C-alpha positions as a Markdown table, in Angstrom:
| # | Residue | x | y | z |
|---|---|---|---|---|
| 1 | Met | 46.1 | -4.9 | 8.4 |
| 2 | Glu | 44.4 | -1.9 | 10.1 |
| 3 | Arg | 40.8 | -2.7 | 11.2 |
| 4 | Tyr | 38.5 | 0.2 | 12.3 |
| 5 | Tyr | 35.6 | -1.4 | 14.0 |
| 6 | Gly | 33.6 | 1.9 | 14.3 |
| 7 | Val | 33.5 | 2.1 | 10.6 |
| 8 | Gln | 32.3 | -1.5 | 10.5 |
| 9 | Tyr | 29.4 | -0.4 | 12.6 |
| 10 | Leu | 28.8 | 2.5 | 10.4 |
| 11 | Arg | 28.4 | 0.1 | 7.6 |
| 12 | Gly | 25.9 | -1.7 | 9.3 |
| 13 | Leu | 24.1 | 1.3 | 10.2 |
| 14 | Ala | 24.1 | 2.5 | 6.6 |
| 15 | Ala | 22.4 | -0.7 | 5.5 |
| 16 | Val | 19.6 | -0.5 | 8.0 |
| 17 | Leu | 19.1 | 3.2 | 7.1 |
| 18 | Val | 18.5 | 2.2 | 3.5 |
| 19 | Ile | 16.1 | -0.6 | 4.6 |
| 20 | Val | 14.1 | 2.0 | 6.6 |
| 21 | Tyr | 13.9 | 4.6 | 3.7 |
| 22 | His | 12.7 | 1.9 | 1.3 |
| 23 | Ser | 10.1 | 1.0 | 3.7 |
| 24 | Met | 8.8 | 4.4 | 3.7 |
| 25 | Val | 8.8 | 5.2 | 0.0 |
| 26 | Met | 7.0 | 2.3 | -1.7 |
| 27 | Ser | 4.3 | 4.0 | -3.6 |
| 28 | Val | 1.3 | 2.5 | -1.6 |
| 29 | Val | 2.8 | 3.8 | 1.7 |
| 30 | Ala | 4.5 | 6.9 | 0.5 |
| 31 | Pro | 1.6 | 9.4 | 1.2 |
| 32 | Tyr | 1.7 | 8.5 | 4.8 |
| 33 | Phe | 5.5 | 9.4 | 5.3 |
| 34 | Ser | 6.0 | 13.2 | 4.7 |
| 35 | His | 9.5 | 13.0 | 5.5 |
| 36 | Pro | 11.1 | 9.5 | 4.8 |
| 37 | Val | 14.8 | 9.2 | 6.5 |
| 38 | Gly | 17.6 | 6.9 | 5.4 |
| 39 | Glu | 18.5 | 7.5 | 1.7 |
| 40 | Phe | 21.8 | 9.0 | 2.9 |
| 41 | Gly | 22.7 | 5.4 | 3.9 |
| 42 | Val | 24.1 | 5.3 | 0.5 |
| 43 | Asp | 26.5 | 8.2 | 0.9 |
| 44 | Ile | 27.7 | 7.0 | 4.1 |
| 45 | Phe | 28.5 | 3.9 | 2.1 |
| 46 | Phe | 30.3 | 5.7 | -0.6 |
| 47 | Val | 32.7 | 7.6 | 1.7 |
| 48 | Ile | 33.2 | 4.4 | 3.7 |
| 49 | Ser | 34.3 | 2.7 | 0.4 |
| 50 | Gly | 36.8 | 5.4 | -0.4 |
| 51 | Phe | 38.2 | 5.2 | 2.9 |
| 52 | Val | 38.5 | 1.4 | 3.2 |
| 53 | Met | 40.0 | 1.3 | -0.5 |
| 54 | Trp | 42.6 | 3.8 | 0.4 |
| 55 | Val | 43.4 | 2.1 | 3.9 |
| 56 | Thr | 43.6 | -1.4 | 2.6 |
| 57 | Thr | 45.8 | -0.5 | -0.5 |
| 58 | Glu | 48.1 | 2.2 | 1.0 |
| 59 | Gly | 51.7 | 0.9 | 1.1 |
| 60 | Lys | 50.7 | -2.8 | 0.2 |
| 61 | Gly | 52.1 | -2.6 | -3.5 |
| 62 | Lys | 49.0 | -4.0 | -4.7 |
| 63 | Ser | 48.5 | -4.4 | -8.5 |
| 64 | Pro | 45.6 | -3.1 | -10.4 |
| 65 | Leu | 44.7 | -6.7 | -11.4 |
| 66 | Gly | 44.9 | -7.9 | -7.9 |
| 67 | Phe | 42.7 | -5.0 | -6.6 |
| 68 | Trp | 40.1 | -5.7 | -9.4 |
| 69 | Arg | 40.1 | -9.3 | -8.9 |
| 70 | Ser | 39.3 | -9.0 | -5.2 |
| 71 | Arg | 36.7 | -6.4 | -6.0 |
| 72 | Val | 34.9 | -8.3 | -8.5 |
| 73 | Leu | 34.9 | -11.6 | -6.4 |
| 74 | Arg | 33.4 | -9.7 | -3.6 |
| 75 | Val | 30.9 | -7.6 | -5.4 |
| 76 | Val | 29.7 | -9.5 | -8.4 |
| 77 | Pro | 28.4 | -13.0 | -7.5 |
| 78 | Leu | 25.8 | -12.0 | -5.1 |
| 79 | Tyr | 24.7 | -9.1 | -7.2 |
| 80 | Trp | 24.4 | -11.4 | -10.1 |
| 81 | Val | 22.4 | -13.8 | -8.1 |
| 82 | Phe | 19.8 | -11.2 | -7.3 |
| 83 | Thr | 19.7 | -9.9 | -10.8 |
| 84 | Leu | 18.9 | -13.2 | -12.3 |
| 85 | Met | 16.4 | -13.9 | -9.4 |
| 86 | Leu | 14.5 | -10.9 | -10.6 |
| 87 | Val | 14.7 | -11.8 | -14.3 |
| 88 | Ala | 13.4 | -15.2 | -13.5 |
| 89 | Ala | 10.6 | -13.9 | -11.3 |
| 90 | Ala | 9.6 | -11.3 | -13.8 |
| 91 | Leu | 9.2 | -14.1 | -16.2 |
| 92 | Leu | 7.4 | -16.3 | -14.1 |
| 93 | Leu | 5.7 | -14.1 | -11.7 |
| 94 | Pro | 4.8 | -10.6 | -13.4 |
| 95 | Ala | 2.0 | -10.1 | -10.9 |
| 96 | Leu | 4.4 | -9.3 | -8.1 |
| 97 | Phe | 5.7 | -6.1 | -9.8 |
| 98 | Phe | 4.2 | -2.8 | -10.0 |
| 99 | Asn | 6.0 | -2.2 | -13.4 |
| 100 | Ser | 6.0 | -4.1 | -16.5 |
| 101 | Arg | 9.5 | -5.4 | -16.2 |
| 102 | Gly | 9.8 | -5.9 | -20.0 |
| 103 | Leu | 13.2 | -7.6 | -20.1 |
| 104 | Asp | 15.3 | -6.5 | -23.0 |
| 105 | Val | 18.4 | -8.8 | -23.4 |
| 106 | Gly | 20.7 | -6.0 | -24.1 |
| 107 | Phe | 19.6 | -4.0 | -21.2 |
| 108 | Val | 20.0 | -7.1 | -18.8 |
| 109 | Leu | 23.5 | -7.8 | -20.0 |
| 110 | Lys | 24.3 | -4.1 | -19.2 |
| 111 | Ser | 23.2 | -4.4 | -15.9 |
| 112 | Leu | 25.2 | -7.7 | -15.2 |
| 113 | Leu | 28.2 | -5.7 | -16.6 |
| 114 | Phe | 27.5 | -2.4 | -14.6 |
| 115 | Ile | 27.0 | -0.4 | -17.7 |
| 116 | Pro | 24.8 | 2.6 | -17.1 |
| 117 | Ala | 21.7 | 2.3 | -19.3 |
| 118 | Arg | 18.0 | 3.7 | -19.2 |
| 119 | Asn | 15.8 | 1.3 | -17.6 |
| 120 | Pro | 12.8 | 0.7 | -19.7 |
| 121 | Asp | 10.5 | 0.3 | -17.0 |
| 122 | Val | 11.2 | 3.2 | -14.5 |
| 123 | Gly | 12.8 | 5.6 | -17.3 |
| 124 | Asp | 15.9 | 6.5 | -15.2 |
| 125 | Ile | 19.3 | 5.1 | -15.2 |
| 126 | Thr | 19.3 | 2.0 | -13.3 |
| 127 | Pro | 20.1 | -1.6 | -13.7 |
| 128 | Val | 17.5 | -4.2 | -13.9 |
| 129 | Tyr | 17.9 | -4.8 | -10.1 |
| 130 | Thr | 17.4 | -1.0 | -9.4 |
| 131 | Ile | 19.1 | -1.2 | -6.1 |
| 132 | Gly | 22.2 | -1.9 | -8.0 |
| 133 | Trp | 22.5 | 1.7 | -9.3 |
| 134 | Thr | 24.9 | 2.3 | -6.3 |
| 135 | Leu | 27.1 | -0.7 | -7.6 |
| 136 | Val | 27.5 | 0.9 | -10.9 |
| 137 | Tyr | 29.3 | 3.9 | -9.2 |
| 138 | Glu | 31.1 | 1.6 | -7.0 |
| 139 | Met | 32.4 | -0.7 | -9.9 |
| 140 | Phe | 33.5 | 2.5 | -11.9 |
| 141 | Phe | 35.4 | 4.0 | -8.9 |
| 142 | Tyr | 37.2 | 0.6 | -8.5 |
| 143 | Leu | 38.1 | 0.7 | -12.1 |
| 144 | Val | 39.7 | 4.0 | -11.9 |
| 145 | Phe | 41.2 | 3.4 | -8.3 |
| 146 | Gly | 42.9 | 0.5 | -9.9 |
| 147 | Phe | 44.5 | 2.3 | -12.5 |
| 148 | Cys | 45.7 | 4.9 | -9.9 |
| 149 | Leu | 47.4 | 2.1 | -8.1 |
| 150 | Leu | 50.0 | 2.1 | -10.8 |
| 151 | Val | 51.3 | 5.1 | -9.1 |
| 152 | Lys | 53.2 | 4.0 | -6.2 |
| 153 | Asp | 53.8 | 7.2 | -4.3 |
| 154 | Pro | 50.8 | 7.6 | -2.0 |
| 155 | Arg | 50.9 | 11.4 | -2.1 |
| 156 | Gln | 50.9 | 11.3 | -6.0 |
| 157 | Arg | 48.4 | 8.6 | -6.2 |
| 158 | Phe | 46.0 | 10.7 | -4.0 |
| 159 | Phe | 46.3 | 13.8 | -6.0 |
| 160 | Leu | 45.7 | 11.7 | -9.2 |
| 161 | Val | 42.5 | 10.2 | -7.7 |
| 162 | Leu | 41.4 | 13.7 | -6.9 |
| 163 | Ala | 42.2 | 15.1 | -10.1 |
| 164 | Val | 40.4 | 12.4 | -12.1 |
| 165 | Phe | 37.2 | 12.7 | -10.2 |
| 166 | Ala | 37.1 | 16.4 | -9.9 |
| 167 | Gly | 37.7 | 16.7 | -13.6 |
| 168 | Leu | 34.8 | 14.3 | -14.4 |
| 169 | Ala | 32.6 | 16.3 | -11.9 |
| 170 | Cys | 33.6 | 19.7 | -13.6 |
| 171 | Cys | 32.8 | 18.1 | -17.2 |
| 172 | Gly | 29.4 | 17.0 | -15.8 |
| 173 | Ala | 28.8 | 20.6 | -14.5 |
| 174 | Leu | 29.7 | 22.1 | -17.6 |
| 175 | Phe | 28.1 | 19.8 | -20.3 |
| 176 | Asn | 24.6 | 18.4 | -20.0 |
| 177 | Phe | 25.2 | 14.9 | -21.1 |
| 178 | Ala | 22.5 | 12.6 | -22.4 |
| 179 | Asp | 24.2 | 9.6 | -22.9 |
| 180 | Pro | 23.6 | 7.4 | -19.8 |
| 181 | Leu | 27.3 | 6.3 | -19.4 |
| 182 | Leu | 28.7 | 9.9 | -19.5 |
| 183 | Phe | 25.8 | 11.2 | -17.5 |
| 184 | Thr | 26.6 | 8.7 | -14.8 |
| 185 | Tyr | 30.2 | 9.1 | -14.4 |
| 186 | Thr | 30.1 | 12.9 | -14.3 |
| 187 | Gln | 27.7 | 13.1 | -11.4 |
| 188 | Pro | 29.1 | 14.9 | -8.4 |
| 189 | Ile | 28.1 | 12.0 | -6.2 |
| 190 | Met | 31.3 | 10.4 | -7.4 |
| 191 | Leu | 33.2 | 13.0 | -5.1 |
| 192 | Glu | 31.8 | 11.0 | -2.2 |
| 193 | Phe | 34.3 | 8.4 | -2.9 |
| 194 | Val | 37.1 | 10.9 | -3.1 |
| 195 | Ala | 36.0 | 12.2 | 0.3 |
| 196 | Gly | 36.5 | 8.9 | 1.8 |
| 197 | Val | 40.0 | 8.5 | 0.0 |
| 198 | Ala | 40.9 | 12.0 | 1.6 |
| 199 | Leu | 39.7 | 10.8 | 5.1 |
| 200 | Gly | 41.9 | 7.9 | 4.4 |
| 201 | Tyr | 45.1 | 9.8 | 3.4 |
| 202 | Phe | 44.7 | 12.4 | 6.3 |
| 203 | Arg | 43.5 | 9.7 | 8.8 |
| 204 | Gly | 47.0 | 10.0 | 10.8 |
| 205 | Arg | 46.5 | 13.9 | 11.0 |
| 206 | Leu | 43.0 | 13.7 | 12.6 |
| 207 | Pro | 42.8 | 15.1 | 16.0 |
| 208 | Lys | 42.5 | 12.4 | 18.8 |
| 209 | Leu | 39.0 | 13.5 | 20.1 |
| 210 | Asn | 38.0 | 12.7 | 23.7 |
| 211 | Leu | 34.4 | 10.9 | 23.9 |
| 212 | Ser | 32.5 | 13.9 | 24.5 |
| 213 | Met | 33.9 | 16.0 | 21.5 |
| 214 | Gly | 33.9 | 12.9 | 19.1 |
| 215 | Gly | 30.3 | 12.0 | 20.0 |
| 216 | Leu | 29.3 | 15.6 | 19.6 |
| 217 | Leu | 30.6 | 15.4 | 15.9 |
| 218 | Val | 28.9 | 12.2 | 15.1 |
| 219 | Val | 25.7 | 13.2 | 16.7 |
| 220 | Ser | 25.4 | 16.6 | 15.1 |
| 221 | Ser | 26.5 | 15.1 | 11.7 |
| 222 | Met | 23.8 | 12.4 | 11.9 |
| 223 | Ala | 21.2 | 15.1 | 13.0 |
| 224 | Met | 22.2 | 17.2 | 9.9 |
| 225 | Leu | 21.5 | 14.0 | 7.8 |
| 226 | Leu | 18.2 | 13.2 | 9.3 |
| 227 | Leu | 16.9 | 16.9 | 8.9 |
| 228 | Val | 17.9 | 17.8 | 5.3 |
| 229 | Asp | 16.5 | 16.3 | 1.8 |
| 230 | Ala | 18.6 | 16.2 | -1.4 |
| 231 | Asn | 18.3 | 15.1 | -4.9 |
| 232 | Gln | 20.8 | 13.4 | -7.1 |
| 233 | Ala | 22.4 | 16.7 | -8.3 |
| 234 | Thr | 22.7 | 18.1 | -4.8 |
| 235 | Arg | 23.3 | 15.0 | -2.6 |
| 236 | Phe | 27.3 | 15.3 | -2.7 |
| 237 | Trp | 26.7 | 18.6 | -0.9 |
| 238 | Ile | 23.8 | 18.1 | 1.3 |
| 239 | Tyr | 24.4 | 14.3 | 2.2 |
| 240 | Gly | 28.0 | 13.8 | 1.4 |
| 241 | Leu | 29.7 | 16.3 | 3.4 |
| 242 | Pro | 27.7 | 15.4 | 6.5 |
| 243 | Ala | 28.3 | 11.8 | 5.8 |
| 244 | Leu | 32.2 | 12.6 | 5.6 |
| 245 | Leu | 32.0 | 14.4 | 8.9 |
| 246 | Leu | 30.2 | 11.2 | 10.5 |
| 247 | Val | 32.8 | 8.8 | 9.2 |
| 248 | Ala | 35.6 | 11.3 | 10.2 |
| 249 | Gly | 34.2 | 11.5 | 13.7 |
| 250 | Val | 34.0 | 7.7 | 14.0 |
| 251 | Val | 37.6 | 7.3 | 12.9 |
| 252 | Ala | 38.8 | 9.9 | 15.4 |
| 253 | Leu | 37.1 | 7.8 | 18.1 |
| 254 | Glu | 38.4 | 4.6 | 17.0 |
| 255 | Lys | 40.8 | 4.1 | 19.9 |
| 256 | Thr | 37.8 | 4.4 | 22.4 |
| 257 | Ile | 35.7 | 2.2 | 20.3 |
| 258 | Lys | 38.4 | -0.4 | 20.2 |
| 259 | Thr | 38.4 | -0.6 | 24.0 |
| 260 | Gln | 35.0 | -2.5 | 24.2 |
| 261 | Val | 34.1 | -3.9 | 20.8 |
| 262 | Arg | 30.4 | -4.8 | 20.4 |
| 263 | Ser | 29.5 | -7.8 | 18.8 |
| 264 | Leu | 26.0 | -6.9 | 17.5 |
| 265 | Pro | 27.0 | -3.8 | 15.6 |
| 266 | Leu | 30.0 | -5.4 | 14.3 |
| 267 | Phe | 27.7 | -8.3 | 13.0 |
| 268 | Phe | 25.6 | -5.7 | 11.2 |
| 269 | Gly | 28.5 | -4.5 | 9.4 |
| 270 | Glu | 29.7 | -7.8 | 8.4 |
| 271 | Val | 26.3 | -8.6 | 6.9 |
| 272 | Ser | 25.7 | -5.2 | 5.5 |
| 273 | Tyr | 26.1 | -6.3 | 1.9 |
| 274 | Ser | 23.4 | -8.9 | 2.1 |
| 275 | Leu | 21.2 | -6.6 | 4.1 |
| 276 | Tyr | 21.5 | -4.0 | 1.1 |
| 277 | Leu | 21.2 | -6.4 | -1.8 |
| 278 | Ser | 18.4 | -8.6 | -0.3 |
| 279 | His | 16.1 | -6.2 | 1.3 |
| 280 | Pro | 13.9 | -5.3 | -1.8 |
| 281 | Ile | 13.0 | -8.9 | -2.6 |
| 282 | Ser | 12.3 | -9.5 | 1.3 |
| 283 | Gln | 10.1 | -6.3 | 1.4 |
| 284 | Arg | 8.2 | -7.3 | -1.9 |
| 285 | Ile | 7.5 | -10.8 | -0.4 |
| 286 | Trp | 6.2 | -9.0 | 3.0 |
| 287 | Tyr | 4.1 | -6.6 | 0.8 |
| 288 | Val | 2.2 | -9.5 | -0.8 |
| 289 | Leu | 1.9 | -11.3 | 2.7 |
| 290 | Phe | 0.6 | -8.3 | 4.3 |
| 291 | Val | -2.0 | -7.6 | 1.7 |
| 292 | Trp | -3.0 | -11.1 | 1.8 |
| 293 | Leu | -3.4 | -10.8 | 5.6 |
| 294 | Phe | -4.8 | -7.2 | 6.1 |
| 295 | Gly | -6.0 | -5.9 | 2.8 |
| 296 | Gln | -4.9 | -2.9 | 0.9 |
| 297 | Ile | -3.0 | -0.2 | 2.7 |
| 298 | Leu | -5.5 | 2.6 | 2.9 |
| 299 | Asn | -5.0 | 4.4 | 6.2 |
| 300 | Glu | -1.9 | 5.5 | 8.3 |
| 301 | Gln | -2.3 | 2.8 | 10.9 |
| 302 | Leu | -1.8 | 0.0 | 8.3 |
| 303 | Ala | 0.9 | 1.9 | 6.8 |
| 304 | Leu | 2.8 | 2.0 | 10.2 |
| 305 | Tyr | 2.2 | -1.8 | 10.6 |
| 306 | Tyr | 3.5 | -2.4 | 7.1 |
| 307 | Phe | 6.8 | -0.3 | 7.8 |
| 308 | Ala | 7.5 | -2.0 | 11.0 |
| 309 | Gly | 7.1 | -5.4 | 9.3 |
| 310 | Ser | 9.0 | -4.2 | 6.3 |
| 311 | Val | 12.2 | -3.2 | 8.1 |
| 312 | Thr | 12.1 | -6.2 | 10.4 |
| 313 | Val | 11.8 | -8.6 | 7.3 |
| 314 | Gly | 14.3 | -6.5 | 5.5 |
| 315 | Ile | 17.0 | -7.0 | 8.1 |
| 316 | Leu | 16.1 | -10.8 | 8.9 |
| 317 | Gly | 16.1 | -11.4 | 5.0 |
| 318 | Gly | 19.5 | -10.0 | 4.9 |
| 319 | Val | 20.9 | -12.2 | 7.8 |
| 320 | Val | 19.4 | -15.2 | 6.0 |
| 321 | Cys | 20.9 | -14.1 | 2.7 |
| 322 | Tyr | 24.4 | -13.8 | 4.5 |
| 323 | Tyr | 24.4 | -17.3 | 5.6 |
| 324 | Val | 22.6 | -19.1 | 2.8 |
| 325 | Leu | 24.2 | -17.1 | -0.1 |
| 326 | Glu | 27.0 | -14.7 | 0.5 |
| 327 | Lys | 29.1 | -16.9 | 2.8 |
| 328 | Pro | 29.0 | -19.9 | 0.5 |
| 329 | Leu | 29.6 | -17.8 | -2.5 |
| 330 | Ala | 32.6 | -16.5 | -0.6 |
| 331 | Arg | 33.9 | -19.9 | 0.0 |
| 332 | Leu | 33.5 | -20.7 | -3.7 |
| 333 | Thr | 34.9 | -17.5 | -5.2 |
| 334 | Arg | 37.4 | -16.0 | -3.0 |
| 335 | Pro | 41.0 | -17.2 | -2.6 |
| 336 | Arg | 41.4 | -19.3 | 0.7 |
| 337 | Ser | 43.8 | -16.5 | 1.9 |
| 338 | Leu | 41.3 | -13.9 | 2.0 |
| 339 | Leu | 38.3 | -15.9 | 3.6 |
| 340 | Ala | 39.4 | -15.1 | 7.2 |
| 341 | Gln | 39.6 | -11.5 | 6.4 |
| 342 | Pro | 36.8 | -9.0 | 7.2 |
| 343 | Ala | 34.7 | -8.0 | 3.9 |
| 344 | Asn | 35.4 | -4.6 | 2.5 |
| 345 | Ala | 32.7 | -3.8 | 0.1 |
| 346 | Leu | 29.4 | -1.7 | 0.0 |
C-alpha cells in the first residue's frame, strides 16, 4: 500500500489548526481575536480524505460493504463515545454549557446516525456534539464513494464520483433547500472531497517538483489560507482550492519527504482524529479551570493566556484520548489484519 508521509504530516497540522481556531472563537474570548485562523483545517481534512479514499481503493477490488465496514469501524466508535459523554454531561452538569443543551431523543439518534438535523440549542444544522458536523459530510461521502466502487474501471469511477457530487452541488445552487438533509448534501463544500479524489486520480501525472518549487507551492497556498476568510457557502472556492494546492504540493514533494521521515509530525498525523474529536471537551475543562484560577476573561492579556493554555490542553487531551480511547477501541472493533495499518480517517 502506498504511504504518503507528507499527507500524514498535513493531517496532524490540520487537527492542530482546528484546535487553534476554536481557542480563538469561543464567545468569551472572540472579541480579542479580530482574525481567528485555522478554520480551514477542516478543508484540508476533506481534501486529504478524498485523496486517501481514492489511493487506498484504486485497483484493490474492494467491495462497497468492505469499504463501508472499514469506514464505520474507524469513525463511529470514538464519535459515539464523545456524543454520549456530552449527553451525559448535559444531563448531570448543565452548568458547564453556555447553551441549554435540551436533549431531544430523536435529535440524539439522528446525531448518532449522522443524519443532518437542526440543532435545537444553536439553531444551525449540527449534531449534538457539534464538532461532528464534519463527520456528517464524511459519512455521506463514504456512502456515495462506496457505491461508486461497483464501477471497476478507475477512469469511469472517477467521472462517476465527479458527476454525482457536481450534480448535487448544482442542485444546491439552483434550489434553496430548507430541509436539513437536502441542504447539507448539496453544499459546495462536498466538492472538496472530489478535489482530493481528483488529486489521487492524477497523482502520477503531478510534476516532480524540486525542494524549492515544492516549498514555494506549499508556503504560498498556506499563506493564502491564513489571509482569507470564508463562510459555508464560499469555503470551497476560498478555502478548498488553496487546500487542494497545499495537499498537491506535499504529494509532489513526497519523494523528498520520504528521505528523512520525522517522527513527531508523523505522530501528530496518527493521533489527528483524537485531537479533532476530543479538543472541545478538553478546552471546556480548561475554561472552567481557568475561570476558577484567574476569574472571568475581561482583558486581552487574560484572553491570550487562555488561548495559549487552550491550545496546549487541546493537544495534550488529544494525545491522552488516543492512548486511552482510540487505540483500545481500535483493538476491539477493527479486524486484526488492519490493526498494523496506519489510520486513514478524518
